[in-house]
FIVO-487312 format. One record per residue: x, y, z of N, C-alpha, C in turn; residue in one letter. Coordinates in pm, whole numbers, always signed. Layout:
BEGIN
{r {X, Y, Z}, {X, Y, Z}, {X, Y, Z}, "A"};
...
# end
This chain:
BEGIN
{r {+9099, +3709, +7941}, {+9028, +3740, +8058}, {+9082, +3915, +8072}, "M"};
{r {+8978, +3979, +8120}, {+8982, +4108, +8159}, {+9080, +4146, +8317}, "K"};
{r {+9204, +4203, +8312}, {+9234, +4226, +8457}, {+9155, +4391, +8529}, "H"};
{r {+9122, +4380, +8640}, {+9073, +4518, +8683}, {+9186, +4557, +8818}, "F"};
{r {+9212, +4669, +8759}, {+9313, +4730, +8906}, {+9251, +4804, +8938}, "W"};
{r {+9244, +4826, +9075}, {+9218, +4927, +9193}, {+9324, +5010, +9258}, "V"};
{r {+9334, +5115, +9212}, {+9440, +5179, +9283}, {+9385, +5323, +9354}, "I"};
{r {+9424, +5317, +9509}, {+9358, +5412, +9603}, {+9506, +5539, +9614}, "F"};
{r {+9454, +5676, +9597}, {+9525, +5760, +9629}, {+9460, +5911, +9641}, "F"};
{r {+9521, +5995, +9686}, {+9474, +6149, +9674}, {+9478, +6202, +9519}, "A"};
{r {+9350, +6261, +9498}, {+9373, +6330, +9374}, {+9496, +6470, +9346}, "L"};
{r {+9548, +6430, +9249}, {+9637, +6570, +9246}, {+9764, +6545, +9349}, "I"};
{r {+9798, +6414, +9400}, {+9904, +6421, +9533}, {+10046, +6359, +9454}, "S"};
{r {+10161, +6381, +9500}, {+10259, +6266, +9478}, {+10264, +6110, +9478}, "L"};
{r {+10155, +6071, +9617}, {+10150, +5957, +9613}, {+10084, +5881, +9502}, "P"};
{r {+9998, +5954, +9413}, {+9913, +5914, +9286}, {+10042, +5859, +9215}, "A"};
{r {+10099, +5975, +9173}, {+10221, +5979, +9066}, {+10341, +5876, +9095}, "H"};
{r {+10326, +5821, +9243}, {+10415, +5719, +9260}, {+10358, +5620, +9258}, "A"};
{r {+10227, +5584, +9258}, {+10130, +5453, +9268}, {+10134, +5420, +9119}, "Q"};
{r {+10093, +5519, +9025}, {+10067, +5519, +8886}, {+10176, +5479, +8779}, "I"};
{r {+10320, +5492, +8840}, {+10415, +5478, +8759}, {+10501, +5373, +8841}, "T"};
{r {+10450, +5321, +8923}, {+10514, +5176, +9042}, {+10516, +5045, +8904}, "N"};
{r {+10666, +5024, +8922}, {+10672, +4877, +8829}, {+10575, +4786, +8890}, "P"};
{r {+10560, +4701, +8793}, {+10488, +4537, +8823}, {+10574, +4444, +8873}, "F"};
{r {+10519, +4385, +8982}, {+10635, +4276, +9015}, {+10603, +4137, +8900}, "T"};
{r {+10728, +4037, +8895}, {+10707, +3942, +8790}, {+10721, +3839, +8852}, "Q"};
{r {+10722, +3699, +8815}, {+10768, +3606, +8838}, {+10898, +3546, +8803}, "E"};
{r {+10978, +3486, +8880}, {+11096, +3462, +8837}, {+11111, +3345, +8794}, "L"};
{r {+11041, +3272, +8698}, {+11048, +3122, +8644}, {+11155, +3103, +8580}, "H"};
{r {+11174, +3192, +8472}, {+11259, +3139, +8323}, {+11372, +3239, +8351}, "K"};
{r {+11497, +3184, +8331}, {+11643, +3249, +8330}, {+11719, +3199, +8256}, "S"};
{r {+11840, +3266, +8226}, {+11947, +3212, +8167}, {+12077, +3237, +8205}, "T"};
{r {+12163, +3165, +8265}, {+12308, +3214, +8346}, {+12404, +3237, +8240}, "T"};
{r {+12446, +3377, +8256}, {+12527, +3434, +8158}, {+12674, +3424, +8171}, "L"};
{r {+12698, +3412, +8341}, {+12828, +3453, +8389}, {+12833, +3401, +8547}, "D"};
{r {+12920, +3418, +8616}, {+12943, +3430, +8737}, {+13007, +3542, +8828}, "T"};
{r {+12926, +3616, +8919}, {+13011, +3729, +8956}, {+13085, +3717, +9026}, "A"};
{r {+13226, +3779, +9004}, {+13327, +3772, +9092}, {+13292, +3885, +9202}, "R"};
{r {+13270, +3954, +9141}, {+13241, +4091, +9291}, {+13104, +4155, +9297}, "Y"};
{r {+12998, +4192, +9409}, {+12934, +4297, +9421}, {+12918, +4357, +9490}, "K"};
{r {+12850, +4514, +9412}, {+12859, +4632, +9474}, {+12733, +4650, +9503}, "V"};
{r {+12700, +4720, +9625}, {+12587, +4784, +9643}, {+12568, +4939, +9608}, "A"};
{r {+12508, +4991, +9590}, {+12455, +5167, +9580}, {+12348, +5199, +9609}, "Y"};
{r {+12340, +5302, +9674}, {+12233, +5360, +9716}, {+12216, +5480, +9599}, "Q"};
{r {+12093, +5458, +9524}, {+12046, +5536, +9428}, {+11938, +5641, +9476}, "L"};
{r {+11975, +5767, +9440}, {+11890, +5902, +9487}, {+11839, +5993, +9359}, "R"};
{r {+11747, +5959, +9306}, {+11717, +6009, +9199}, {+11562, +6066, +9169}, "Y"};
{r {+11530, +6149, +9107}, {+11436, +6246, +9070}, {+11411, +6228, +8949}, "K"};
{r {+11228, +6213, +8963}, {+11206, +6202, +8795}, {+11215, +6312, +8701}, "R"};
{r {+11231, +6469, +8766}, {+11255, +6591, +8699}, {+11336, +6659, +8789}, "H"};
{r {+11448, +6733, +8759}, {+11544, +6810, +8836}, {+11501, +6923, +8955}, "P"};
{r {+11344, +6937, +8880}, {+11270, +7073, +8964}, {+11182, +6984, +9094}, "A"};
{r {+11215, +6837, +9094}, {+11129, +6806, +9178}, {+11212, +6810, +9328}, "D"};
{r {+11099, +6809, +9415}, {+11154, +6859, +9557}, {+11223, +6751, +9628}, "K"};
{r {+11171, +6622, +9640}, {+11211, +6517, +9696}, {+11293, +6404, +9617}, "D"};
{r {+11379, +6354, +9660}, {+11459, +6232, +9619}, {+11374, +6103, +9610}, "Y"};
{r {+11381, +6014, +9511}, {+11324, +5882, +9550}, {+11449, +5765, +9565}, "I"};
{r {+11412, +5647, +9631}, {+11553, +5597, +9685}, {+11531, +5477, +9609}, "S"};
{r {+11639, +5391, +9592}, {+11587, +5264, +9533}, {+11802, +5197, +9550}, "D"};
{r {+11788, +5077, +9598}, {+11926, +5041, +9646}, {+11952, +4893, +9504}, "V"};
{r {+12070, +4934, +9420}, {+12091, +4874, +9303}, {+12199, +4749, +9348}, "R"};
{r {+12197, +4690, +9256}, {+12299, +4597, +9280}, {+12356, +4553, +9137}, "H"};
{r {+12518, +4601, +9197}, {+12569, +4575, +9052}, {+12661, +4444, +9068}, "V"};
{r {+12673, +4358, +8995}, {+12732, +4222, +8990}, {+12815, +4228, +8871}, "Y"};
{r {+12958, +4198, +8887}, {+13077, +4220, +8796}, {+13121, +4056, +8774}, "I"};
{r {+13111, +3996, +8667}, {+13170, +3863, +8604}, {+13268, +3916, +8506}, "G"};
{r {+13329, +3797, +8470}, {+13461, +3784, +8383}, {+13365, +3828, +8202}, "K"};
{r {+13251, +3815, +8209}, {+13230, +3861, +8082}, {+13097, +3979, +8045}, "R"};
{r {+13031, +3979, +8185}, {+12899, +4048, +8196}, {+12911, +4126, +8308}, "H"};
{r {+12817, +4248, +8345}, {+12799, +4309, +8461}, {+12634, +4339, +8443}, "V"};
{r {+12582, +4292, +8552}, {+12438, +4340, +8581}, {+12412, +4435, +8662}, "K"};
{r {+12298, +4510, +8656}, {+12274, +4641, +8766}, {+12131, +4613, +8732}, "D"};
{r {+12080, +4556, +8846}, {+11936, +4569, +8919}, {+11878, +4625, +9024}, "F"};
{r {+11770, +4642, +9089}, {+11712, +4677, +9189}, {+11695, +4591, +9270}, "S"};
{r {+11742, +4609, +9372}, {+11732, +4485, +9506}, {+11579, +4489, +9515}, "D"};
{r {+11501, +4628, +9543}, {+11361, +4621, +9573}, {+11292, +4594, +9488}, "L"};
{r {+11280, +4573, +9380}, {+11214, +4503, +9278}, {+11201, +4367, +9278}, "L"};
{r {+11349, +4332, +9287}, {+11417, +4191, +9281}, {+11334, +4095, +9434}, "F"};
{r {+11333, +4165, +9545}, {+11262, +4140, +9659}, {+11150, +4078, +9671}, "H"};
{r {+11058, +4206, +9573}, {+10916, +4182, +9594}, {+10871, +4086, +9454}, "Y"};
{r {+10980, +4059, +9337}, {+10977, +3950, +9247}, {+11000, +3805, +9310}, "D"};
{r {+11053, +3793, +9425}, {+11087, +3677, +9467}, {+10963, +3633, +9584}, "S"};
{r {+10944, +3745, +9594}, {+10803, +3695, +9663}, {+10655, +3684, +9617}, "I"};
{r {+10662, +3752, +9516}, {+10560, +3671, +9412}, {+10607, +3541, +9368}, "C"};
{r {+10727, +3517, +9331}, {+10729, +3371, +9275}, {+10716, +3255, +9352}, "T"};
{r {+10745, +3307, +9509}, {+10683, +3218, +9625}, {+10523, +3202, +9644}, "E"};
{r {+10508, +3319, +9599}, {+10330, +3293, +9604}, {+10249, +3194, +9510}, "E"};
{r {+10351, +3258, +9385}, {+10305, +3146, +9253}, {+10309, +3013, +9320}, "A"};
{r {+10442, +2956, +9329}, {+10440, +2851, +9404}, {+10343, +2761, +9485}, "K"};
{r {+10327, +2867, +9561}, {+10206, +2813, +9682}, {+10082, +2792, +9636}, "R"};
{r {+10056, +2875, +9482}, {+9911, +2866, +9433}, {+9843, +2942, +9490}, "G"};
{r {+9861, +3090, +9531}, {+9791, +3178, +9603}, {+9802, +3252, +9478}, "S"};
{r {+9594, +3295, +9483}, {+9525, +3356, +9414}, {+9548, +3511, +9372}, "M"};
{r {+9625, +3565, +9500}, {+9683, +3708, +9471}, {+9840, +3721, +9494}, "T"};
{r {+9887, +3788, +9434}, {+10013, +3859, +9409}, {+10070, +4012, +9499}, "R"};
{r {+10163, +4000, +9571}, {+10243, +4099, +9617}, {+10269, +4176, +9502}, "S"};
{r {+10225, +4325, +9534}, {+10294, +4445, +9415}, {+10421, +4500, +9498}, "N"};
{r {+10484, +4557, +9417}, {+10606, +4615, +9491}, {+10541, +4750, +9582}, "C"};
{r {+10613, +4801, +9683}, {+10588, +4921, +9773}, {+10716, +4982, +9766}, "H"};
{r {+10712, +5112, +9726}, {+10860, +5176, +9722}, {+10824, +5228, +9580}, "G"};
{r {+10907, +5309, +9554}, {+10969, +5334, +9427}, {+11087, +5303, +9354}, "E"};
{r {+11112, +5171, +9307}, {+11235, +5143, +9234}, {+11239, +5175, +9114}, "P"};
{r {+11396, +5260, +9082}, {+11416, +5248, +8937}, {+11407, +5134, +8839}, "W"};
{r {+11250, +5167, +8766}, {+11233, +5021, +8698}, {+11339, +4975, +8562}, "P"};
{r {+11458, +5029, +8582}, {+11565, +4969, +8478}, {+11690, +4840, +8513}, "I"};
{r {+11654, +4748, +8462}, {+11726, +4670, +8471}, {+11818, +4640, +8357}, "E"};
{r {+11989, +4600, +8381}, {+12037, +4601, +8221}, {+12187, +4498, +8243}, "L"};
{r {+12237, +4480, +8146}, {+12307, +4397, +8145}, {+12425, +4398, +8068}, "I"};
{r {+12562, +4421, +8100}, {+12668, +4488, +7980}, {+12731, +4394, +7926}, "V"};
{r {+12738, +4370, +7829}, {+12843, +4238, +7793}, {+12993, +4315, +7718}, "N"};
{r {+13093, +4258, +7780}, {+13219, +4318, +7833}, {+13300, +4339, +7656}, "H"};
{r {+13197, +4197, +7560}, {+13299, +4194, +7413}, {+13253, +4277, +7374}, "A"};
{r {+13122, +4262, +7329}, {+13094, +4415, +7212}, {+13034, +4518, +7270}, "D"};
{r {+13041, +4559, +7389}, {+13008, +4653, +7430}, {+12891, +4717, +7421}, "R"};
{r {+12784, +4644, +7465}, {+12639, +4601, +7455}, {+12559, +4614, +7558}, "K"};
{r {+12454, +4722, +7632}, {+12415, +4681, +7712}, {+12238, +4630, +7669}, "A"};
{r {+12201, +4521, +7723}, {+12079, +4466, +7725}, {+12004, +4539, +7844}, "D"};
{r {+11851, +4607, +7793}, {+11826, +4672, +7917}, {+11663, +4643, +7877}, "I"};
{r {+11610, +4607, +8022}, {+11466, +4577, +8033}, {+11453, +4730, +8111}, "K"};
{r {+11321, +4770, +8092}, {+11260, +4866, +8158}, {+11128, +4773, +8191}, "Y"};
{r {+11069, +4821, +8330}, {+10960, +4785, +8385}, {+10824, +4879, +8380}, "R"};
{r {+10734, +4851, +8304}, {+10625, +4946, +8303}, {+10536, +4931, +8403}, "M"};
{r {+10460, +5038, +8444}, {+10372, +5019, +8531}, {+10205, +4935, +8473}, "P"};
{r {+10128, +4885, +8643}, {+10026, +4811, +8620}, {+10045, +4698, +8496}, "I"};
{r {+10121, +4592, +8500}, {+10106, +4494, +8409}, {+10143, +4529, +8248}, "Q"};
{r {+10157, +4658, +8219}, {+10160, +4673, +8062}, {+10262, +4645, +7998}, "T"};
{r {+10350, +4594, +8059}, {+10468, +4515, +7944}, {+10599, +4527, +8020}, "G"};
{r {+10724, +4503, +7948}, {+10834, +4519, +7987}, {+10896, +4548, +7869}, "V"};
{r {+10942, +4678, +7812}, {+11015, +4736, +7715}, {+11159, +4650, +7698}, "L"};
{r {+11192, +4606, +7577}, {+11341, +4516, +7603}, {+11417, +4571, +7478}, "C"};
{r {+11534, +4663, +7476}, {+11609, +4714, +7376}, {+11742, +4684, +7426}, "F"};
{r {+11849, +4723, +7321}, {+11958, +4710, +7337}, {+12045, +4872, +7302}, "Q"};
{r {+12168, +4886, +7373}, {+12197, +5018, +7356}, {+12399, +4979, +7333}, "Q"};
{r {+12459, +5055, +7229}, {+12588, +5023, +7265}, {+12613, +5121, +7375}, "D"};
{r {+12713, +5073, +7469}, {+12796, +5135, +7594}, {+12927, +5183, +7511}, "V"};
{r {+12884, +5375, +7475}, {+13025, +5392, +7445}, {+13161, +5397, +7540}, "P"};
{r {+13266, +5454, +7470}, {+13420, +5449, +7564}, {+13384, +5588, +7637}, "P"};
{r {+13417, +5602, +7752}, {+13409, +5697, +7842}, {+13516, +5784, +7813}, "F"};
{r {+13510, +5905, +7825}, {+13674, +6002, +7823}, {+13634, +6080, +7947}, "H"};
{r {+13738, +6079, +8055}, {+13744, +6159, +8166}, {+13851, +6205, +8197}, "W"};
{r {+13838, +6345, +8246}, {+13914, +6436, +8296}, {+13944, +6409, +8442}, "T"};
{r {+14076, +6393, +8526}, {+14115, +6358, +8638}, {+14148, +6480, +8694}, "F"};
{r {+14131, +6499, +8804}, {+14121, +6590, +8915}, {+14251, +6553, +9035}, "T"};
{r {+14246, +6654, +9085}, {+14356, +6600, +9235}, {+14263, +6615, +9376}, "E"};
{r {+14144, +6609, +9311}, {+14049, +6604, +9472}, {+14029, +6480, +9486}, "E"};
{r {+14053, +6466, +9618}, {+14021, +6326, +9688}, {+13917, +6324, +9783}, "T"};
{r {+13882, +6167, +9796}, {+13734, +6173, +9928}, {+13781, +6032, +9968}, "D"};
{r {+13721, +5980, +10049}, {+13722, +5854, +10126}, {+13563, +5774, +10146}, "T"};
{r {+13550, +5672, +10066}, {+13402, +5652, +10050}, {+13427, +5485, +10086}, "I"};
{r {+13362, +5418, +10161}, {+13321, +5304, +10231}, {+13524, +5250, +10259}, "L"};
{r {+13547, +5342, +10346}, {+13663, +5356, +10370}, {+13817, +5337, +10251}, "G"};
{r {+13776, +5323, +10143}, {+13884, +5338, +9987}, {+13916, +5473, +10000}, "Y"};
{r {+14023, +5492, +9946}, {+14046, +5616, +9917}, {+13993, +5659, +9764}, "P"};
{r {+13969, +5761, +9733}, {+13888, +5789, +9607}, {+13943, +5902, +9534}, "C"};
{r {+13941, +5928, +9409}, {+13974, +6042, +9324}, {+13877, +6065, +9282}, "T"};
{r {+13902, +6204, +9225}, {+13734, +6310, +9162}, {+13769, +6284, +8975}, "R"};
{r {+13681, +6245, +8904}, {+13695, +6246, +8755}, {+13584, +6320, +8703}, "A"};
{r {+13617, +6392, +8618}, {+13479, +6460, +8556}, {+13495, +6397, +8402}, "I"};
{r {+13353, +6389, +8342}, {+13327, +6357, +8229}, {+13192, +6354, +8177}, "G"};
{r {+13138, +6344, +8032}, {+13037, +6375, +8028}, {+12945, +6261, +7929}, "S"};
{r {+12814, +6233, +7950}, {+12786, +6095, +7871}, {+12619, +6138, +7843}, "F"};
{r {+12565, +6124, +7734}, {+12448, +6108, +7693}, {+12357, +6254, +7703}, "A"};
{r {+12448, +6376, +7698}, {+12395, +6504, +7722}, {+12386, +6543, +7866}, "G"};
{r {+12447, +6454, +7940}, {+12474, +6541, +8081}, {+12636, +6511, +8116}, "R"};
{r {+12683, +6598, +8224}, {+12785, +6609, +8250}, {+12795, +6534, +8406}, "D"};
{r {+12916, +6459, +8430}, {+12904, +6394, +8520}, {+13060, +6423, +8642}, "Y"};
{r {+13058, +6388, +8764}, {+13164, +6395, +8885}, {+13167, +6252, +8900}, "T"};
{r {+13262, +6194, +8874}, {+13263, +6026, +8941}, {+13372, +6041, +9053}, "A"};
{r {+13363, +5970, +9167}, {+13500, +5933, +9235}, {+13520, +5793, +9250}, "W"};
{r {+13629, +5745, +9215}, {+13706, +5598, +9216}, {+13798, +5566, +9276}, "F"};
{r {+13828, +5454, +9296}, {+13945, +5402, +9379}, {+14028, +5303, +9302}, "S"};
{r {+14141, +5327, +9263}, {+14229, +5240, +9226}, {+14267, +5107, +9336}, "T"};
{r {+14206, +5138, +9472}, {+14280, +5014, +9541}, {+14126, +4909, +9517}, "D"};
{r {+14071, +4930, +9434}, {+13932, +4824, +9332}, {+13958, +4865, +9246}, "I"};
{r {+14076, +4813, +9186}, {+14098, +4804, +9011}, {+14021, +4718, +8921}, "P"};
{r {+13907, +4791, +8920}, {+13794, +4740, +8827}, {+13733, +4851, +8784}, "L"};
{r {+13729, +4828, +8624}, {+13699, +4959, +8514}, {+13562, +4948, +8531}, "P"};
{r {+13467, +4958, +8649}, {+13331, +4952, +8655}, {+13252, +5041, +8744}, "F"};
{r {+13159, +5049, +8734}, {+13042, +5128, +8811}, {+12884, +5101, +8786}, "G"};
{r {+12803, +5200, +8856}, {+12663, +5152, +8810}, {+12628, +5188, +8681}, "P"};
{r {+12504, +5143, +8635}, {+12484, +5151, +8562}, {+12574, +5141, +8389}, "Y"};
{r {+12596, +5233, +8288}, {+12693, +5206, +8203}, {+12829, +5266, +8251}, "K"};
{r {+12831, +5340, +8324}, {+12951, +5415, +8362}, {+13064, +5297, +8395}, "F"};
{r {+13198, +5336, +8340}, {+13309, +5295, +8377}, {+13425, +5364, +8297}, "G"};
{r {+13542, +5276, +8263}, {+13621, +5337, +8209}, {+13735, +5406, +8283}, "G"};
{r {+13738, +5390, +8396}, {+13823, +5449, +8495}, {+13983, +5354, +8563}, "L"};
{r {+14054, +5400, +8592}, {+14170, +5290, +8636}, {+14093, +5230, +8812}, "P"};
{r {+13991, +5230, +8819}, {+13933, +5175, +8965}, {+13789, +5199, +8984}, "G"};
{r {+13736, +5101, +9056}, {+13598, +5125, +9064}, {+13537, +5238, +9088}, "L"};
{r {+13419, +5277, +9032}, {+13361, +5394, +9076}, {+13235, +5374, +9195}, "I"};
{r {+13276, +5475, +9303}, {+13217, +5419, +9407}, {+13113, +5520, +9463}, "L"};
{r {+13079, +5643, +9356}, {+12994, +5740, +9372}, {+12988, +5847, +9217}, "K"};
{r {+12886, +5846, +9202}, {+12877, +5935, +9054}, {+12747, +6018, +9069}, "I"};
{r {+12735, +6111, +8988}, {+12644, +6200, +8993}, {+12640, +6305, +8909}, "Q"};
{r {+12523, +6377, +8836}, {+12521, +6456, +8720}, {+12538, +6617, +8792}, "D"};
{r {+12518, +6669, +8696}, {+12573, +6833, +8721}, {+12448, +6884, +8795}, "S"};
{r {+12298, +6838, +8754}, {+12193, +6886, +8795}, {+12163, +6809, +8929}, "E"};
{r {+12255, +6708, +8977}, {+12236, +6619, +9085}, {+12078, +6529, +9080}, "V"};
{r {+12023, +6467, +8969}, {+11903, +6437, +8976}, {+11933, +6293, +8985}, "Q"};
{r {+12029, +6268, +8963}, {+12070, +6097, +8995}, {+12186, +6117, +9040}, "F"};
{r {+12207, +6024, +9185}, {+12319, +5991, +9250}, {+12366, +5891, +9291}, "V"};
{r {+12457, +5820, +9256}, {+12469, +5651, +9335}, {+12612, +5685, +9407}, "W"};
{r {+12594, +5637, +9511}, {+12709, +5593, +9638}, {+12696, +5444, +9666}, "E"};
{r {+12802, +5390, +9690}, {+12812, +5257, +9702}, {+12825, +5227, +9844}, "A"};
{r {+12764, +5134, +9870}, {+12745, +5148, +10017}, {+12758, +4980, +10093}, "I"};
{r {+12801, +4900, +10013}, {+12868, +4796, +9985}, {+12968, +4714, +9894}, "G"};
{r {+13046, +4662, +9959}, {+13115, +4563, +9813}, {+13191, +4438, +9887}, "F"};
{r {+13217, +4325, +9808}, {+13293, +4218, +9850}, {+13259, +4119, +9735}, "Q"};
{r {+13321, +4027, +9743}, {+13344, +3933, +9641}, {+13227, +3828, +9671}, "K"};
{r {+13217, +3739, +9513}, {+13119, +3698, +9547}, {+13118, +3558, +9434}, "S"};
{r {+13044, +3497, +9442}, {+13013, +3371, +9347}, {+12893, +3334, +9297}, "N"};
{r {+12810, +3422, +9301}, {+12678, +3431, +9282}, {+12639, +3435, +9118}, "A"};
{r {+12578, +3349, +9045}, {+12534, +3369, +8927}, {+12477, +3488, +8881}, "P"};
{r {+12494, +3534, +8727}, {+12472, +3630, +8687}, {+12323, +3572, +8594}, "I"};
{r {+12212, +3600, +8607}, {+12106, +3542, +8552}, {+12032, +3655, +8459}, "L"};
{r {+12007, +3636, +8356}, {+11911, +3669, +8235}, {+11769, +3626, +8243}, "K"};
{r {+11672, +3701, +8327}, {+11542, +3672, +8352}, {+11464, +3715, +8210}, "Y"};
{r {+11374, +3628, +8201}, {+11259, +3622, +8121}, {+11107, +3657, +8122}, "H"};
{r {+11072, +3748, +8118}, {+10931, +3798, +8218}, {+10821, +3791, +8105}, "Y"};
{r {+10706, +3775, +8162}, {+10613, +3752, +8113}, {+10588, +3950, +8050}, "R"};
{r {+10498, +3963, +7916}, {+10473, +4074, +7869}, {+10598, +4167, +7787}, "G"};
{r {+10723, +4087, +7778}, {+10820, +4119, +7697}, {+10791, +4188, +7541}, "E"};
{r {+10845, +4312, +7585}, {+10800, +4361, +7415}, {+10973, +4429, +7367}, "K"};
{r {+10998, +4337, +7237}, {+11133, +4408, +7179}, {+11105, +4555, +7124}, "K"};
{r {+11168, +4611, +7123}, {+11165, +4759, +7044}, {+11341, +4807, +7063}, "C"};
{r {+11335, +4930, +7005}, {+11458, +4989, +6952}, {+11464, +5054, +7081}, "T"};
{r {+11583, +5142, +7091}, {+11601, +5202, +7194}, {+11536, +5371, +7196}, "A"};
{r {+11521, +5407, +7090}, {+11468, +5535, +7050}, {+11299, +5490, +7033}, "D"};
{r {+11222, +5386, +7036}, {+11106, +5349, +7063}, {+11054, +5325, +7189}, "E"};
{r {+11155, +5278, +7270}, {+11139, +5261, +7393}, {+11137, +5434, +7452}, "A"};
{r {+11234, +5511, +7421}, {+11261, +5631, +7458}, {+11096, +5715, +7475}, "G"};
{r {+11057, +5676, +7354}, {+10930, +5780, +7333}, {+10809, +5729, +7411}, "K"};
{r {+10831, +5579, +7441}, {+10702, +5498, +7493}, {+10688, +5536, +7635}, "I"};
{r {+10822, +5561, +7718}, {+10870, +5563, +7821}, {+10820, +5733, +7843}, "I"};
{r {+10844, +5798, +7740}, {+10801, +5970, +7740}, {+10618, +5988, +7777}, "A"};
{r {+10578, +5918, +7710}, {+10436, +5918, +7669}, {+10354, +5817, +7820}, "R"};
{r {+10437, +5734, +7888}, {+10403, +5725, +8026}, {+10393, +5837, +8099}, "I"};
{r {+10491, +5905, +8137}, {+10463, +6016, +8197}, {+10424, +6183, +8185}, "F"};
{r {+10391, +6163, +8047}, {+10305, +6237, +7968}, {+10166, +6241, +7958}, "K"};
{r {+10106, +6122, +7980}, {+9969, +6081, +7999}, {+9970, +5944, +8071}, "S"};
{r {+9977, +5982, +8178}, {+10026, +5803, +8282}, {+9835, +5728, +8253}, "P"};
{r {+9773, +5802, +8287}, {+9641, +5730, +8324}, {+9579, +5722, +8153}, "F"};
{r {+9590, +5791, +8064}, {+9555, +5722, +7916}, {+9624, +5636, +7895}, "A"};
{r {+9794, +5621, +7908}, {+9883, +5510, +7870}, {+9836, +5385, +7926}, "F"};
{r {+9763, +5359, +8064}, {+9715, +5203, +8112}, {+9586, +5189, +8063}, "I"};
{r {+9500, +5313, +8043}, {+9394, +5254, +7993}, {+9338, +5193, +7836}, "T"};
{r {+9459, +5242, +7790}, {+9472, +5232, +7657}, {+9551, +5085, +7642}, "A"};
{r {+9627, +5058, +7717}, {+9650, +4898, +7767}, {+9550, +4806, +7780}, "G"};
{r {+9421, +4850, +7812}, {+9326, +4743, +7871}, {+9272, +4742, +8030}, "G"};
{r {+9391, +4830, +8074}, {+9380, +4865, +8224}, {+9286, +4933, +8302}, "G"};
{r {+9194, +4894, +8399}, {+9092, +4987, +8490}, {+9163, +5032, +8603}, "K"};
{r {+9136, +5185, +8630}, {+9149, +5238, +8728}, {+9027, +5322, +8781}, "I"};
{r {+9029, +5284, +8913}, {+8889, +5339, +8988}, {+8975, +5454, +9077}, "R"};
{r {+8945, +5563, +9045}, {+8982, +5690, +9100}, {+8932, +5748, +9264}, "V"};
{r {+8999, +5742, +9364}, {+8914, +5791, +9486}, {+9018, +5902, +9541}, "I"};
{r {+8964, +5975, +9598}, {+9026, +6112, +9682}, {+9045, +6056, +9832}, "D"};
{r {+9110, +6143, +9923}, {+9152, +6117, +10045}, {+9009, +6074, +10085}, "K"};
{r {+8909, +6131, +10054}, {+8766, +6111, +10127}, {+8682, +5990, +10130}, "Y"};
{r {+8769, +5881, +10020}, {+8676, +5755, +9983}, {+8572, +5776, +9861}, "G"};
{r {+8564, +5916, +9818}, {+8485, +5937, +9716}, {+8528, +5923, +9577}, "T"};
{r {+8467, +5877, +9494}, {+8499, +5835, +9350}, {+8499, +5948, +9280}, "D"};
{r {+8621, +5957, +9188}, {+8653, +6077, +9109}, {+8628, +6016, +8969}, "Q"};
{r {+8562, +6118, +8864}, {+8572, +6088, +8768}, {+8707, +6089, +8658}, "K"};
{r {+8692, +5975, +8585}, {+8862, +5987, +8519}, {+8887, +6109, +8460}, "S"};
{r {+8764, +6148, +8369}, {+8811, +6285, +8312}, {+8862, +6410, +8390}, "T"};
{r {+8837, +6410, +8495}, {+8886, +6495, +8594}, {+9061, +6478, +8601}, "E"};
{r {+9119, +6375, +8587}, {+9291, +6390, +8610}, {+9318, +6310, +8441}, "I"};
{r {+9255, +6302, +8361}, {+9303, +6203, +8260}, {+9430, +6313, +8201}, "E"};
{r {+9400, +6398, +8203}, {+9515, +6537, +8147}, {+9632, +6584, +8257}, "N"};
{r {+9645, +6502, +8327}, {+9797, +6479, +8440}, {+9880, +6457, +8374}, "Q"};
{r {+9984, +6502, +8394}, {+10122, +6487, +8344}, {+10208, +6487, +8491}, "T"};
{r {+10306, +6402, +8432}, {+10437, +6410, +8554}, {+10558, +6435, +8506}, "I"};
{r {+10611, +6577, +8532}, {+10712, +6601, +8468}, {+10848, +6530, +8495}, "P"};
{r {+10894, +6491, +8391}, {+10988, +6387, +8374}, {+11113, +6448, +8257}, "Y"};
{r {+11230, +6390, +8284}, {+11364, +6412, +8236}, {+11445, +6288, +8234}, "K"};
{r {+11485, +6224, +8105}, {+11541, +6093, +8127}, {+11674, +6088, +8149}, "P"};
{r {+11752, +5972, +8208}, {+11889, +5995, +8264}, {+11964, +6004, +8098}, "L"};
{r {+11908, +5950, +7998}, {+12013, +5942, +7863}, {+11920, +6095, +7785}, "E"};
{r {+11948, +6192, +7813}, {+11872, +6323, +7692}, {+11901, +6296, +7585}, "I"};
{r {+12038, +6261, +7533}, {+12064, +6237, +7421}, {+12066, +6081, +7378}, "V"};
{r {+12007, +6032, +7310}, {+12002, +5870, +7299}, {+12154, +5838, +7225}, "L"};
{r {+12201, +5731, +7238}, {+12306, +5653, +7146}, {+12268, +5536, +7074}, "R"};
# end
């Protein structure tokens, strides 16, 4: 059965860009327990799709730290996935889609083999990209600069990763060599980190002990690929978002702010400025 999706937005507007690239919600029925989290860290992530963008997009990320694995995922996306799952249990004919603009990446890092299993949620039910990457050792340079975050004294360190330069603030009062995303390798938990272009900024807003399970969810529409293939597919989403969705069988009705239908040919060549977190793939 073909699915028909109706998207309402003003022509050539930022809300249009937001809606057309929003990750789609999933039902949380299938999962594998990998580990138990000993600690949970919540980070406020402020990011831009491109450094030249005027406004930041905001997401809250949860990082679960276990003995064998670290998982990083969007609180906002998990919230709407949970609502969608409950709706499915009740037999509802409709599903709530995500409001807001969560960063569509979920990853689990295995301490033993230093590999990250990554899932990238694509828009409008076009699928979930599943790929694996190595997590390289980080080489940090320590400075004498200090700060206080969440009440913890922090020291500033600088380093490079995947084509970007980073500044990180870590606290030895929390002797965990981890942080958000793939970042780590410092003698304390990273409580804040940002790249030199300030396109991506993570800052801890909560830290606590935990015994929550670290689950690996299995979503519908998963597509296994290499990291290089995933990077090319994601770049295509932003280069030609409307063409990408319609090529996957999606149907889009374009309506301007006055409620007038627009021809898809008038917007099919729109692009969304985009610069990936990892400029140099590993």
